[in-house]
C-alpha positions in Angstrom: 149.7 126.1 80.1 148.1 127.1 76.9 145.1 129.3 77.0 141.9 128.0 75.3 140.1 131.3 75.2 136.4 131.0 74.4 136.8 127.7 72.6 136.3 124.7 74.9 139.0 122.0 74.9 138.1 118.4 73.9 136.1 116.4 76.3 138.3 114.3 78.7 141.2 116.7 78.4 143.2 117.5 81.5 142.7 121.3 82.1 143.6 123.8 84.7 141.0 126.2 86.1 143.2 129.3 86.7 140.7 131.2 88.8 140.2 128.2 91.2 143.9 127.1 91.0 142.9 123.5 90.5 143.4 120.8 87.8 140.5 118.7 86.5 139.1 116.8 83.5 137.0 118.7 81.0 133.7 116.9 80.8 131.8 119.0 78.3 129.8 122.2 78.2 126.8 123.6 80.1 125.7 126.7 78.2 128.7 129.0 78.0 130.6 127.2 80.7 133.2 124.4 80.7 132.2 121.5 83.0 135.3 120.3 84.9 135.6 117.3 87.3 138.5 116.6 89.7 140.9 114.2 88.2 140.4 111.7 91.1 136.6 112.1 91.0 134.2 114.3 92.8 131.7 117.0 92.0 131.8 118.8 88.7 132.0 122.6 88.7 131.4 125.2 86.0 134.2 127.4 84.9 134.2 130.3 82.5 136.1 129.2 79.4 138.5 132.2 79.7 139.7 130.6 83.0 140.3 127.1 81.6 143.5 126.1 79.8 144.7 122.7 78.6 147.5 121.2 80.6 150.6 120.0 78.8 151.8 116.6 79.9 148.6 115.7 81.7 150.0 116.7 85.1 147.3 116.4 87.8 148.8 118.3 90.7 147.7 121.8 91.8 149.1 124.6 89.9 
């Protein structure tokens, strides 16, 4: 998994939230946070950008 650092990945990119150990879809930004939604739908959550990294291959399973 490649680290994104403080730059946010593109919207609708499959990302992993390393702190929460979940995979989701990057939906945009809310202030300094990345907004991530579960791949299969559900409530968005805010993740610090240093915890979010783009997934290679678009894999949707837990890390």
